[in-house]
PyMOL Python script that loads the backbone (N, CA, C, O; Angstrom):
from pymol import cmd

cmd.read_pdbstr("""\
ATOM      1  N   MET A   1       0.847  -1.183   0.000  1.00  0.00           N
ATOM      2  CA  MET A   1       0.000   0.000   0.000  1.00  0.00           C
ATOM      3  C   MET A   1       0.890   1.242   0.000  1.00  0.00           C
ATOM      4  O   MET A   1       1.903   1.294   0.697  1.00  0.00           O
ATOM      5  N   GLU A   2       0.501   2.227  -0.782  1.00  0.00           N
ATOM      6  CA  GLU A   2       1.238   3.484  -0.826  1.00  0.00           C
ATOM      7  C   GLU A   2       0.543   4.493   0.086  1.00  0.00           C
ATOM      8  O   GLU A   2      -0.679   4.638   0.063  1.00  0.00           O
ATOM      9  N   PHE A   3       1.348   5.182   0.886  1.00  0.00           N
ATOM     10  CA  PHE A   3       0.814   6.146   1.838  1.00  0.00           C
ATOM     11  C   PHE A   3       1.029   7.565   1.319  1.00  0.00           C
ATOM     12  O   PHE A   3       2.021   7.852   0.648  1.00  0.00           O
ATOM     13  N   GLU A   4       0.089   8.441   1.639  1.00  0.00           N
ATOM     14  CA  GLU A   4       0.162   9.827   1.181  1.00  0.00           C
ATOM     15  C   GLU A   4       1.145  10.620   2.038  1.00  0.00           C
ATOM     16  O   GLU A   4       1.076  10.600   3.267  1.00  0.00           O
ATOM     17  N   LYS A   5       2.061  11.320   1.366  1.00  0.00           N
ATOM     18  CA  LYS A   5       3.060  12.134   2.062  1.00  0.00           C
ATOM     19  C   LYS A   5       2.438  13.449   2.518  1.00  0.00           C
ATOM     20  O   LYS A   5       1.439  13.899   1.957  1.00  0.00           O
ATOM     21  N   PRO A   6       3.040  14.070   3.551  1.00  0.00           N
ATOM     22  CA  PRO A   6       2.531  15.375   3.991  1.00  0.00           C
ATOM     23  C   PRO A   6       2.701  16.427   2.902  1.00  0.00           C
ATOM     24  O   PRO A   6       3.664  16.393   2.135  1.00  0.00           O
ATOM     25  N   SER A   7       1.769  17.347   2.844  1.00  0.00           N
ATOM     26  CA  SER A   7       1.819  18.433   1.873  1.00  0.00           C
ATOM     27  C   SER A   7       2.987  19.365   2.186  1.00  0.00           C
ATOM     28  O   SER A   7       3.341  19.567   3.348  1.00  0.00           O
ATOM     29  N   GLU A   8       3.571  19.920   1.151  1.00  0.00           N
ATOM     30  CA  GLU A   8       4.655  20.893   1.318  1.00  0.00           C
ATOM     31  C   GLU A   8       4.107  22.290   1.595  1.00  0.00           C
ATOM     32  O   GLU A   8       4.870  23.213   1.880  1.00  0.00           O
ATOM     33  N   VAL A   9       2.792  22.447   1.512  1.00  0.00           N
ATOM     34  CA  VAL A   9       2.157  23.751   1.719  1.00  0.00           C
ATOM     35  C   VAL A   9       1.038  23.614   2.744  1.00  0.00           C
ATOM     36  O   VAL A   9       0.140  22.790   2.572  1.00  0.00           O
ATOM     37  N   GLY A  10       1.080  24.400   3.794  1.00  0.00           N
ATOM     38  CA  GLY A  10       0.036  24.371   4.813  1.00  0.00           C
ATOM     39  C   GLY A  10       0.200  23.202   5.774  1.00  0.00           C
ATOM     40  O   GLY A  10       1.247  22.557   5.836  1.00  0.00           O
ATOM     41  N   TYR A  11      -0.851  22.955   6.508  1.00  0.00           N
ATOM     42  CA  TYR A  11      -0.852  21.887   7.507  1.00  0.00           C
ATOM     43  C   TYR A  11      -1.356  20.585   6.894  1.00  0.00           C
ATOM     44  O   TYR A  11      -2.209  20.586   6.007  1.00  0.00           O
ATOM     45  N   THR A  12      -0.811  19.477   7.385  1.00  0.00           N
ATOM     46  CA  THR A  12      -1.314  18.145   7.053  1.00  0.00           C
ATOM     47  C   THR A  12      -1.629  17.454   8.370  1.00  0.00           C
ATOM     48  O   THR A  12      -0.783  17.381   9.261  1.00  0.00           O
ATOM     49  N   ILE A  13      -2.842  16.953   8.486  1.00  0.00           N
ATOM     50  CA  ILE A  13      -3.266  16.250   9.695  1.00  0.00           C
ATOM     51  C   ILE A  13      -3.537  14.799   9.336  1.00  0.00           C
ATOM     52  O   ILE A  13      -4.480  14.503   8.602  1.00  0.00           O
ATOM     53  N   TYR A  14      -2.709  13.886   9.854  1.00  0.00           N
ATOM     54  CA  TYR A  14      -3.004  12.457   9.753  1.00  0.00           C
ATOM     55  C   TYR A  14      -3.962  12.161  10.905  1.00  0.00           C
ATOM     56  O   TYR A  14      -3.607  12.303  12.075  1.00  0.00           O
ATOM     57  N   SER A  15      -5.166  11.751  10.560  1.00  0.00           N
ATOM     58  CA  SER A  15      -6.252  11.652  11.519  1.00  0.00           C
ATOM     59  C   SER A  15      -6.887  10.270  11.478  1.00  0.00           C
ATOM     60  O   SER A  15      -6.738   9.532  10.505  1.00  0.00           O
ATOM     61  N   LYS A  16      -7.594   9.934  12.544  1.00  0.00           N
ATOM     62  CA  LYS A  16      -8.404   8.715  12.542  1.00  0.00           C
ATOM     63  C   LYS A  16      -9.741   9.029  13.194  1.00  0.00           C
ATOM     64  O   LYS A  16      -9.855   9.976  13.971  1.00  0.00           O
ATOM     65  N   SER A  17     -10.740   8.239  12.877  1.00  0.00           N
ATOM     66  CA  SER A  17     -12.077   8.493  13.412  1.00  0.00           C
ATOM     67  C   SER A  17     -12.117   8.214  14.917  1.00  0.00           C
ATOM     68  O   SER A  17     -11.325   7.440  15.454  1.00  0.00           O
ATOM     69  N   ARG A  18     -13.063   8.873  15.564  1.00  0.00           N
ATOM     70  CA  ARG A  18     -13.276   8.735  17.010  1.00  0.00           C
ATOM     71  C   ARG A  18     -12.040   9.131  17.816  1.00  0.00           C
ATOM     72  O   ARG A  18     -11.789   8.582  18.889  1.00  0.00           O
ATOM     73  N   CYS A  19     -11.280  10.076  17.299  1.00  0.00           N
ATOM     74  CA  CYS A  19     -10.078  10.559  17.984  1.00  0.00           C
ATOM     75  C   CYS A  19     -10.345  11.991  18.447  1.00  0.00           C
ATOM     76  O   CYS A  19     -10.380  12.903  17.621  1.00  0.00           O
ATOM     77  N   PRO A  20     -10.534  12.208  19.757  1.00  0.00           N
ATOM     78  CA  PRO A  20     -10.866  13.552  20.227  1.00  0.00           C
ATOM     79  C   PRO A  20      -9.768  14.583  19.946  1.00  0.00           C
ATOM     80  O   PRO A  20     -10.072  15.748  19.686  1.00  0.00           O
ATOM     81  N   PHE A  21      -8.518  14.177  19.994  1.00  0.00           N
ATOM     82  CA  PHE A  21      -7.435  15.125  19.722  1.00  0.00           C
ATOM     83  C   PHE A  21      -7.351  15.466  18.235  1.00  0.00           C
ATOM     84  O   PHE A  21      -6.919  16.560  17.872  1.00  0.00           O
ATOM     85  N   CYS A  22      -7.760  14.541  17.383  1.00  0.00           N
ATOM     86  CA  CYS A  22      -7.835  14.834  15.943  1.00  0.00           C
ATOM     87  C   CYS A  22      -8.900  15.890  15.693  1.00  0.00           C
ATOM     88  O   CYS A  22      -8.693  16.816  14.909  1.00  0.00           O
ATOM     89  N   THR A  23     -10.035  15.751  16.358  1.00  0.00           N
ATOM     90  CA  THR A  23     -11.112  16.730  16.226  1.00  0.00           C
ATOM     91  C   THR A  23     -10.659  18.094  16.732  1.00  0.00           C
ATOM     92  O   THR A  23     -10.932  19.114  16.099  1.00  0.00           O
ATOM     93  N   LYS A  24      -9.971  18.119  17.865  1.00  0.00           N
ATOM     94  CA  LYS A  24      -9.466  19.385  18.409  1.00  0.00           C
ATOM     95  C   LYS A  24      -8.494  20.050  17.440  1.00  0.00           C
ATOM     96  O   LYS A  24      -8.518  21.270  17.277  1.00  0.00           O
ATOM     97  N   ALA A  25      -7.647  19.262  16.802  1.00  0.00           N
ATOM     98  CA  ALA A  25      -6.682  19.812  15.840  1.00  0.00           C
ATOM     99  C   ALA A  25      -7.402  20.433  14.650  1.00  0.00           C
ATOM    100  O   ALA A  25      -7.016  21.503  14.180  1.00  0.00           O
ATOM    101  N   LYS A  26      -8.433  19.776  14.165  1.00  0.00           N
ATOM    102  CA  LYS A  26      -9.197  20.310  13.028  1.00  0.00           C
ATOM    103  C   LYS A  26      -9.874  21.628  13.395  1.00  0.00           C
ATOM    104  O   LYS A  26      -9.917  22.551  12.582  1.00  0.00           O
ATOM    105  N   VAL A  27     -10.400  21.718  14.607  1.00  0.00           N
ATOM    106  CA  VAL A  27     -11.035  22.961  15.063  1.00  0.00           C
ATOM    107  C   VAL A  27      -9.979  24.061  15.209  1.00  0.00           C
ATOM    108  O   VAL A  27     -10.202  25.193  14.780  1.00  0.00           O
ATOM    109  N   LEU A  28      -8.847  23.736  15.804  1.00  0.00           N
ATOM    110  CA  LEU A  28      -7.763  24.710  15.986  1.00  0.00           C
ATOM    111  C   LEU A  28      -7.326  25.308  14.658  1.00  0.00           C
ATOM    112  O   LEU A  28      -7.094  26.513  14.559  1.00  0.00           O
ATOM    113  N   LEU A  29      -7.214  24.468  13.646  1.00  0.00           N
ATOM    114  CA  LEU A  29      -6.660  24.894  12.361  1.00  0.00           C
ATOM    115  C   LEU A  29      -7.727  25.241  11.324  1.00  0.00           C
ATOM    116  O   LEU A  29      -7.412  25.376  10.142  1.00  0.00           O
ATOM    117  N   GLU A  30      -8.976  25.385  11.744  1.00  0.00           N
ATOM    118  CA  GLU A  30     -10.058  25.571  10.780  1.00  0.00           C
ATOM    119  C   GLU A  30      -9.906  26.813   9.909  1.00  0.00           C
ATOM    120  O   GLU A  30     -10.474  26.859   8.818  1.00  0.00           O
ATOM    121  N   GLU A  31      -9.165  27.810  10.351  1.00  0.00           N
ATOM    122  CA  GLU A  31      -8.967  29.018   9.547  1.00  0.00           C
ATOM    123  C   GLU A  31      -7.712  28.948   8.681  1.00  0.00           C
ATOM    124  O   GLU A  31      -7.409  29.890   7.949  1.00  0.00           O
ATOM    125  N   GLU A  32      -6.994  27.853   8.762  1.00  0.00           N
ATOM    126  CA  GLU A  32      -5.748  27.678   8.016  1.00  0.00           C
ATOM    127  C   GLU A  32      -5.964  26.705   6.858  1.00  0.00           C
ATOM    128  O   GLU A  32      -6.881  25.884   6.895  1.00  0.00           O
ATOM    129  N   PRO A  33      -5.119  26.798   5.830  1.00  0.00           N
ATOM    130  CA  PRO A  33      -5.190  25.766   4.787  1.00  0.00           C
ATOM    131  C   PRO A  33      -4.623  24.453   5.342  1.00  0.00           C
ATOM    132  O   PRO A  33      -3.480  24.406   5.797  1.00  0.00           O
ATOM    133  N   TYR A  34      -5.418  23.412   5.299  1.00  0.00           N
ATOM    134  CA  TYR A  34      -4.910  22.120   5.763  1.00  0.00           C
ATOM    135  C   TYR A  34      -5.496  20.980   4.952  1.00  0.00           C
ATOM    136  O   TYR A  34      -6.556  21.091   4.336  1.00  0.00           O
ATOM    137  N   THR A  35      -4.754  19.876   4.981  1.00  0.00           N
ATOM    138  CA  THR A  35      -5.149  18.644   4.315  1.00  0.00           C
ATOM    139  C   THR A  35      -5.395  17.605   5.393  1.00  0.00           C
ATOM    140  O   THR A  35      -4.587  17.453   6.309  1.00  0.00           O
ATOM    141  N   ILE A  36      -6.499  16.892   5.288  1.00  0.00           N
ATOM    142  CA  ILE A  36      -6.787  15.787   6.203  1.00  0.00           C
ATOM    143  C   ILE A  36      -6.457  14.489   5.482  1.00  0.00           C
ATOM    144  O   ILE A  36      -6.904  14.262   4.358  1.00  0.00           O
ATOM    145  N   ILE A  37      -5.684  13.649   6.127  1.00  0.00           N
ATOM    146  CA  ILE A  37      -5.428  12.310   5.601  1.00  0.00           C
ATOM    147  C   ILE A  37      -6.056  11.329   6.584  1.00  0.00           C
ATOM    148  O   ILE A  37      -5.581  11.167   7.708  1.00  0.00           O
ATOM    149  N   ASP A  38      -7.120  10.684   6.147  1.00  0.00           N
ATOM    150  CA  ASP A  38      -7.836   9.719   6.977  1.00  0.00           C
ATOM    151  C   ASP A  38      -7.024   8.431   7.033  1.00  0.00           C
ATOM    152  O   ASP A  38      -6.797   7.790   6.007  1.00  0.00           O
ATOM    153  N   CYS A  39      -6.593   8.059   8.218  1.00  0.00           N
ATOM    154  CA  CYS A  39      -5.705   6.903   8.379  1.00  0.00           C
ATOM    155  C   CYS A  39      -6.426   5.623   8.769  1.00  0.00           C
ATOM    156  O   CYS A  39      -5.774   4.602   8.988  1.00  0.00           O
ATOM    157  N   ASP A  40      -7.753   5.644   8.862  1.00  0.00           N
ATOM    158  CA  ASP A  40      -8.478   4.435   9.257  1.00  0.00           C
ATOM    159  C   ASP A  40      -8.130   3.247   8.363  1.00  0.00           C
ATOM    160  O   ASP A  40      -7.984   2.125   8.848  1.00  0.00           O
ATOM    161  N   MET A  41      -7.996   3.493   7.058  1.00  0.00           N
ATOM    162  CA  MET A  41      -7.687   2.389   6.141  1.00  0.00           C
ATOM    163  C   MET A  41      -6.273   1.849   6.362  1.00  0.00           C
ATOM    164  O   MET A  41      -5.983   0.712   5.989  1.00  0.00           O
ATOM    165  N   TYR A  42      -5.391   2.652   6.964  1.00  0.00           N
ATOM    166  CA  TYR A  42      -4.024   2.203   7.240  1.00  0.00           C
ATOM    167  C   TYR A  42      -3.937   1.384   8.527  1.00  0.00           C
ATOM    168  O   TYR A  42      -2.918   0.747   8.793  1.00  0.00           O
ATOM    169  N   LEU A  43      -5.008   1.403   9.324  1.00  0.00           N
ATOM    170  CA  LEU A  43      -4.971   0.777  10.643  1.00  0.00           C
ATOM    171  C   LEU A  43      -5.844  -0.466  10.736  1.00  0.00           C
ATOM    172  O   LEU A  43      -6.100  -0.970  11.830  1.00  0.00           O
ATOM    173  N   VAL A  44      -6.304  -0.965   9.584  1.00  0.00           N
ATOM    174  CA  VAL A  44      -7.241  -2.090   9.546  1.00  0.00           C
ATOM    175  C   VAL A  44      -6.601  -3.387  10.033  1.00  0.00           C
ATOM    176  O   VAL A  44      -7.217  -4.144  10.782  1.00  0.00           O
ATOM    177  N   ASP A  45      -5.380  -3.639   9.613  1.00  0.00           N
ATOM    178  CA  ASP A  45      -4.708  -4.871  10.043  1.00  0.00           C
ATOM    179  C   ASP A  45      -3.299  -4.528  10.532  1.00  0.00           C
ATOM    180  O   ASP A  45      -2.763  -3.462  10.230  1.00  0.00           O
ATOM    181  N   ASP A  46      -2.717  -5.450  11.291  1.00  0.00           N
ATOM    182  CA  ASP A  46      -1.415  -5.195  11.917  1.00  0.00           C
ATOM    183  C   ASP A  46      -0.307  -4.932  10.905  1.00  0.00           C
ATOM    184  O   ASP A  46       0.552  -4.083  11.142  1.00  0.00           O
ATOM    185  N   THR A  47      -0.311  -5.641   9.788  1.00  0.00           N
ATOM    186  CA  THR A  47       0.748  -5.471   8.785  1.00  0.00           C
ATOM    187  C   THR A  47       0.714  -4.073   8.192  1.00  0.00           C
ATOM    188  O   THR A  47       1.741  -3.398   8.131  1.00  0.00           O
ATOM    189  N   THR A  48      -0.454  -3.636   7.757  1.00  0.00           N
ATOM    190  CA  THR A  48      -0.580  -2.303   7.164  1.00  0.00           C
ATOM    191  C   THR A  48      -0.294  -1.226   8.206  1.00  0.00           C
ATOM    192  O   THR A  48       0.348  -0.221   7.899  1.00  0.00           O
ATOM    193  N   LYS A  49      -0.764  -1.427   9.427  1.00  0.00           N
ATOM    194  CA  LYS A  49      -0.510  -0.463  10.502  1.00  0.00           C
ATOM    195  C   LYS A  49       0.991  -0.308  10.731  1.00  0.00           C
ATOM    196  O   LYS A  49       1.490   0.812  10.841  1.00  0.00           O
ATOM    197  N   GLN A  50       1.710  -1.425  10.804  1.00  0.00           N
ATOM    198  CA  GLN A  50       3.159  -1.361  11.025  1.00  0.00           C
ATOM    199  C   GLN A  50       3.864  -0.677   9.860  1.00  0.00           C
ATOM    200  O   GLN A  50       4.803   0.092  10.065  1.00  0.00           O
ATOM    201  N   GLN A  51       3.415  -0.954   8.640  1.00  0.00           N
ATOM    202  CA  GLN A  51       4.005  -0.298   7.465  1.00  0.00           C
ATOM    203  C   GLN A  51       3.758   1.208   7.510  1.00  0.00           C
ATOM    204  O   GLN A  51       4.652   1.990   7.187  1.00  0.00           O
ATOM    205  N   PHE A  52       2.559   1.618   7.905  1.00  0.00           N
ATOM    206  CA  PHE A  52       2.248   3.042   8.008  1.00  0.00           C
ATOM    207  C   PHE A  52       3.108   3.710   9.079  1.00  0.00           C
ATOM    208  O   PHE A  52       3.670   4.780   8.841  1.00  0.00           O
ATOM    209  N   LEU A  53       3.214   3.092  10.249  1.00  0.00           N
ATOM    210  CA  LEU A  53       4.019   3.680  11.323  1.00  0.00           C
ATOM    211  C   LEU A  53       5.491   3.774  10.928  1.00  0.00           C
ATOM    212  O   LEU A  53       6.174   4.724  11.312  1.00  0.00           O
ATOM    213  N   LEU A  54       5.984   2.808  10.171  1.00  0.00           N
ATOM    214  CA  LEU A  54       7.357   2.859   9.665  1.00  0.00           C
ATOM    215  C   LEU A  54       7.501   3.982   8.635  1.00  0.00           C
ATOM    216  O   LEU A  54       8.521   4.671   8.609  1.00  0.00           O
ATOM    217  N   PHE A  55       6.493   4.167   7.794  1.00  0.00           N
ATOM    218  CA  PHE A  55       6.468   5.271   6.824  1.00  0.00           C
ATOM    219  C   PHE A  55       6.608   6.613   7.553  1.00  0.00           C
ATOM    220  O   PHE A  55       7.415   7.453   7.154  1.00  0.00           O
ATOM    221  N   ILE A  56       5.828   6.816   8.617  1.00  0.00           N
ATOM    222  CA  ILE A  56       5.905   8.056   9.405  1.00  0.00           C
ATOM    223  C   ILE A  56       7.271   8.174  10.072  1.00  0.00           C
ATOM    224  O   ILE A  56       7.876   9.246  10.063  1.00  0.00           O
ATOM    225  N   GLU A  57       7.758   7.086  10.646  1.00  0.00           N
ATOM    226  CA  GLU A  57       9.070   7.095  11.303  1.00  0.00           C
ATOM    227  C   GLU A  57      10.168   7.497  10.323  1.00  0.00           C
ATOM    228  O   GLU A  57      11.072   8.250  10.684  1.00  0.00           O
ATOM    229  N   ASN A  58      10.098   7.010   9.103  1.00  0.00           N
ATOM    230  CA  ASN A  58      11.103   7.358   8.093  1.00  0.00           C
ATOM    231  C   ASN A  58      11.037   8.834   7.711  1.00  0.00           C
ATOM    232  O   ASN A  58      12.060   9.429   7.373  1.00  0.00           O
ATOM    233  N   ILE A  59       9.866   9.423   7.758  1.00  0.00           N
ATOM    234  CA  ILE A  59       9.723  10.846   7.437  1.00  0.00           C
ATOM    235  C   ILE A  59      10.264  11.718   8.566  1.00  0.00           C
ATOM    236  O   ILE A  59      10.996  12.675   8.314  1.00  0.00           O
ATOM    237  N   ILE A  60       9.906  11.392   9.812  1.00  0.00           N
ATOM    238  CA  ILE A  60      10.246  12.285  10.921  1.00  0.00           C
ATOM    239  C   ILE A  60      11.524  11.894  11.659  1.00  0.00           C
ATOM    240  O   ILE A  60      12.040  12.673  12.460  1.00  0.00           O
ATOM    241  N   GLY A  61      12.032  10.702  11.395  1.00  0.00           N
ATOM    242  CA  GLY A  61      13.296  10.296  12.002  1.00  0.00           C
ATOM    243  C   GLY A  61      13.188   9.737  13.403  1.00  0.00           C
ATOM    244  O   GLY A  61      14.196   9.559  14.088  1.00  0.00           O
ATOM    245  N   LYS A  62      11.959   9.456  13.833  1.00  0.00           N
ATOM    246  CA  LYS A  62      11.769   8.839  15.150  1.00  0.00           C
ATOM    247  C   LYS A  62      10.430   8.112  15.168  1.00  0.00           C
ATOM    248  O   LYS A  62       9.567   8.348  14.323  1.00  0.00           O
ATOM    249  N   GLU A  63      10.276   7.232  16.136  1.00  0.00           N
ATOM    250  CA  GLU A  63       9.018   6.510  16.286  1.00  0.00           C
ATOM    251  C   GLU A  63       7.952   7.456  16.818  1.00  0.00           C
ATOM    252  O   GLU A  63       8.204   8.236  17.737  1.00  0.00           O
ATOM    253  N   TYR A  64       6.765   7.383  16.239  1.00  0.00           N
ATOM    254  CA  TYR A  64       5.640   8.196  16.697  1.00  0.00           C
ATOM    255  C   TYR A  64       4.381   7.398  16.425  1.00  0.00           C
ATOM    256  O   TYR A  64       4.120   7.034  15.278  1.00  0.00           O
ATOM    257  N   ARG A  65       3.594   7.119  17.454  1.00  0.00           N
ATOM    258  CA  ARG A  65       2.485   6.186  17.307  1.00  0.00           C
ATOM    259  C   ARG A  65       1.124   6.749  17.707  1.00  0.00           C
ATOM    260  O   ARG A  65       0.142   6.007  17.718  1.00  0.00           O
ATOM    261  N   THR A  66       1.037   8.027  18.032  1.00  0.00           N
ATOM    262  CA  THR A  66      -0.243   8.576  18.467  1.00  0.00           C
ATOM    263  C   THR A  66      -0.835   9.502  17.409  1.00  0.00           C
ATOM    264  O   THR A  66      -0.130  10.006  16.534  1.00  0.00           O
ATOM    265  N   PHE A  67      -2.136   9.711  17.510  1.00  0.00           N
ATOM    266  CA  PHE A  67      -2.850  10.577  16.571  1.00  0.00           C
ATOM    267  C   PHE A  67      -3.386  11.787  17.310  1.00  0.00           C
ATOM    268  O   PHE A  67      -3.717  11.712  18.493  1.00  0.00           O
ATOM    269  N   PRO A  68      -3.468  12.896  16.604  1.00  0.00           N
ATOM    270  CA  PRO A  68      -3.101  13.132  15.216  1.00  0.00           C
ATOM    271  C   PRO A  68      -1.595  13.250  15.051  1.00  0.00           C
ATOM    272  O   PRO A  68      -0.856  13.419  16.020  1.00  0.00           O
ATOM    273  N   MET A  69      -1.159  13.155  13.803  1.00  0.00           N
ATOM    274  CA  MET A  69       0.229  13.414  13.416  1.00  0.00           C
ATOM    275  C   MET A  69       0.155  14.638  12.509  1.00  0.00           C
ATOM    276  O   MET A  69      -0.435  14.582  11.430  1.00  0.00           O
ATOM    277  N   ILE A  70       0.754  15.741  12.947  1.00  0.00           N
ATOM    278  CA  ILE A  70       0.543  17.009  12.249  1.00  0.00           C
ATOM    279  C   ILE A  70       1.858  17.571  11.712  1.00  0.00           C
ATOM    280  O   ILE A  70       2.878  17.607  12.402  1.00  0.00           O
ATOM    281  N   PHE A  71       1.792  18.007  10.455  1.00  0.00           N
ATOM    282  CA  PHE A  71       2.935  18.591   9.755  1.00  0.00           C
ATOM    283  C   PHE A  71       2.562  19.998   9.299  1.00  0.00           C
ATOM    284  O   PHE A  71       1.393  20.285   9.044  1.00  0.00           O
ATOM    285  N   LYS A  72       3.558  20.869   9.199  1.00  0.00           N
ATOM    286  CA  LYS A  72       3.360  22.210   8.614  1.00  0.00           C
ATOM    287  C   LYS A  72       4.402  22.373   7.527  1.00  0.00           C
ATOM    288  O   LYS A  72       5.601  22.271   7.788  1.00  0.00           O
ATOM    289  N   ASP A  73       3.952  22.626   6.312  1.00  0.00           N
ATOM    290  CA  ASP A  73       4.837  22.781   5.152  1.00  0.00           C
ATOM    291  C   ASP A  73       5.809  21.606   5.022  1.00  0.00           C
ATOM    292  O   ASP A  73       6.978  21.789   4.683  1.00  0.00           O
ATOM    293  N   GLY A  74       5.306  20.396   5.297  1.00  0.00           N
ATOM    294  CA  GLY A  74       6.093  19.180   5.150  1.00  0.00           C
ATOM    295  C   GLY A  74       6.956  18.825   6.342  1.00  0.00           C
ATOM    296  O   GLY A  74       7.583  17.765   6.349  1.00  0.00           O
ATOM    297  N   GLU A  75       7.008  19.686   7.359  1.00  0.00           N
ATOM    298  CA  GLU A  75       7.826  19.444   8.555  1.00  0.00           C
ATOM    299  C   GLU A  75       6.935  18.979   9.702  1.00  0.00           C
ATOM    300  O   GLU A  75       5.861  19.534   9.931  1.00  0.00           O
ATOM    301  N   PHE A  76       7.396  17.952  10.420  1.00  0.00           N
ATOM    302  CA  PHE A  76       6.622  17.387  11.519  1.00  0.00           C
ATOM    303  C   PHE A  76       6.583  18.345  12.704  1.00  0.00           C
ATOM    304  O   PHE A  76       7.615  18.862  13.132  1.00  0.00           O
ATOM    305  N   ILE A  77       5.379  18.578  13.232  1.00  0.00           N
ATOM    306  CA  ILE A  77       5.212  19.383  14.444  1.00  0.00           C
ATOM    307  C   ILE A  77       5.007  18.465  15.645  1.00  0.00           C
ATOM    308  O   ILE A  77       5.687  18.615  16.660  1.00  0.00           O
ATOM    309  N   GLY A  78       4.080  17.518  15.540  1.00  0.00           N
ATOM    310  CA  GLY A  78       3.752  16.624  16.649  1.00  0.00           C
ATOM    311  C   GLY A  78       2.271  16.325  16.641  1.00  0.00           C
ATOM    312  O   GLY A  78       1.634  16.262  15.590  1.00  0.00           O
ATOM    313  N   GLY A  79       1.733  16.141  17.843  1.00  0.00           N
ATOM    314  CA  GLY A  79       0.305  15.904  17.996  1.00  0.00           C
ATOM    315  C   GLY A  79      -0.431  17.205  18.259  1.00  0.00           C
ATOM    316  O   GLY A  79       0.071  18.285  17.948  1.00  0.00           O
ATOM    317  N   PHE A  80      -1.621  17.099  18.833  1.00  0.00           N
ATOM    318  CA  PHE A  80      -2.425  18.295  19.082  1.00  0.00           C
ATOM    319  C   PHE A  80      -1.723  19.257  20.031  1.00  0.00           C
ATOM    320  O   PHE A  80      -1.655  20.453  19.748  1.00  0.00           O
ATOM    321  N   THR A  81      -1.203  18.767  21.140  1.00  0.00           N
ATOM    322  CA  THR A  81      -0.595  19.642  22.149  1.00  0.00           C
ATOM    323  C   THR A  81       0.560  20.443  21.571  1.00  0.00           C
ATOM    324  O   THR A  81       0.637  21.655  21.771  1.00  0.00           O
ATOM    325  N   GLU A  82       1.458  19.777  20.856  1.00  0.00           N
ATOM    326  CA  GLU A  82       2.601  20.465  20.247  1.00  0.00           C
ATOM    327  C   GLU A  82       2.140  21.454  19.177  1.00  0.00           C
ATOM    328  O   GLU A  82       2.706  22.538  19.034  1.00  0.00           O
ATOM    329  N   THR A  83       1.117  21.071  18.436  1.00  0.00           N
ATOM    330  CA  THR A  83       0.608  21.938  17.376  1.00  0.00           C
ATOM    331  C   THR A  83      -0.058  23.177  17.953  1.00  0.00           C
ATOM    332  O   THR A  83       0.073  24.265  17.392  1.00  0.00           O
ATOM    333  N   LYS A  84      -0.767  23.028  19.059  1.00  0.00           N
ATOM    334  CA  LYS A  84      -1.396  24.196  19.695  1.00  0.00           C
ATOM    335  C   LYS A  84      -0.335  25.196  20.121  1.00  0.00           C
ATOM    336  O   LYS A  84      -0.489  26.394  19.881  1.00  0.00           O
ATOM    337  N   VAL A  85       0.734  24.734  20.745  1.00  0.00           N
ATOM    338  CA  VAL A  85       1.832  25.619  21.158  1.00  0.00           C
ATOM    339  C   VAL A  85       2.441  26.292  19.928  1.00  0.00           C
ATOM    340  O   VAL A  85       2.641  27.506  19.913  1.00  0.00           O
ATOM    341  N   TYR A  86       2.733  25.500  18.904  1.00  0.00           N
ATOM    342  CA  TYR A  86       3.319  26.015  17.662  1.00  0.00           C
ATOM    343  C   TYR A  86       2.402  27.059  17.030  1.00  0.00           C
ATOM    344  O   TYR A  86       2.857  28.136  16.643  1.00  0.00           O
ATOM    345  N   TYR A  87       1.124  26.744  16.925  1.00  0.00           N
ATOM    346  CA  TYR A  87       0.147  27.622  16.283  1.00  0.00           C
ATOM    347  C   TYR A  87      -0.008  28.932  17.059  1.00  0.00           C
ATOM    348  O   TYR A  87      -0.048  30.010  16.466  1.00  0.00           O
ATOM    349  N   ASP A  88      -0.094  28.833  18.383  1.00  0.00           N
ATOM    350  CA  ASP A  88      -0.229  30.041  19.203  1.00  0.00           C
ATOM    351  C   ASP A  88       0.988  30.948  19.051  1.00  0.00           C
ATOM    352  O   ASP A  88       0.841  32.167  18.961  1.00  0.00           O
ATOM    353  N   LYS A  89       2.185  30.370  19.021  1.00  0.00           N
ATOM    354  CA  LYS A  89       3.409  31.161  18.823  1.00  0.00           C
ATOM    355  C   LYS A  89       3.415  31.794  17.437  1.00  0.00           C
ATOM    356  O   LYS A  89       3.777  32.961  17.286  1.00  0.00           O
ATOM    357  N   GLU A  90       3.018  31.032  16.431  1.00  0.00           N
ATOM    358  CA  GLU A  90       2.979  31.534  15.060  1.00  0.00           C
ATOM    359  C   GLU A  90       1.995  32.700  14.936  1.00  0.00           C
ATOM    360  O   GLU A  90       2.297  33.699  14.284  1.00  0.00           O
ATOM    361  N   ARG A  91       0.846  32.578  15.546  1.00  0.00           N
ATOM    362  CA  ARG A  91      -0.154  33.659  15.502  1.00  0.00           C
ATOM    363  C   ARG A  91       0.338  34.891  16.243  1.00  0.00           C
ATOM    364  O   ARG A  91       0.149  36.012  15.772  1.00  0.00           O
ATOM    365  N   ALA A  92       0.971  34.696  17.406  1.00  0.00           N
ATOM    366  CA  ALA A  92       1.493  35.829  18.174  1.00  0.00           C
ATOM    367  C   ALA A  92       2.573  36.557  17.375  1.00  0.00           C
ATOM    368  O   ALA A  92       2.612  37.787  17.355  1.00  0.00           O
ATOM    369  N   PHE A  93       3.440  35.803  16.725  1.00  0.00           N
ATOM    370  CA  PHE A  93       4.515  36.393  15.920  1.00  0.00           C
ATOM    371  C   PHE A  93       3.947  37.180  14.744  1.00  0.00           C
ATOM    372  O   PHE A  93       4.446  38.257  14.418  1.00  0.00           O
ATOM    373  N   ASN A  94       2.921  36.654  14.117  1.00  0.00           N
ATOM    374  CA  ASN A  94       2.335  37.303  12.940  1.00  0.00           C
ATOM    375  C   ASN A  94       1.493  38.532  13.276  1.00  0.00           C
ATOM    376  O   ASN A  94       1.152  39.306  12.381  1.00  0.00           O
ATOM    377  N   THR A  95       1.152  38.723  14.553  1.00  0.00           N
ATOM    378  CA  THR A  95       0.378  39.905  14.938  1.00  0.00           C
ATOM    379  C   THR A  95       1.267  41.049  15.402  1.00  0.00           C
ATOM    380  O   THR A  95       0.782  42.140  15.699  1.00  0.00           O
ATOM    381  N   ILE A  96       2.557  40.798  15.461  1.00  0.00           N
ATOM    382  CA  ILE A  96       3.503  41.849  15.896  1.00  0.00           C
ATOM    383  C   ILE A  96       3.744  42.820  14.760  1.00  0.00           C
ATOM    384  O   ILE A  96       4.505  43.775  14.915  1.00  0.00           O
TER     385      ILE A  96
END
""", "prot")
cmd.dss("prot")
cmd.show_as("cartoon", "prot")
cmd.util.cbc("prot")
cmd.orient("prot")
């Protein structure tokens, strides 16, 4: 299976259904350009799940197993908590 790479422009949210932090990330970034990548199909069986997690690990250079997985302009930020901090700093900087 081929996995979709993060966009080089704007935010990319790797999300799964019934994930409260994924929902929070979408609300946080609702005014920004972002791409949602639904990962439910990647998590159906153990083999595909492991391949997907290895795909993410190869992109970011470390193991990361929680959702959401959020990127900005192709660079990994983290999950919701890290993205909120990043986003708040970015907004504060842009209002100066």
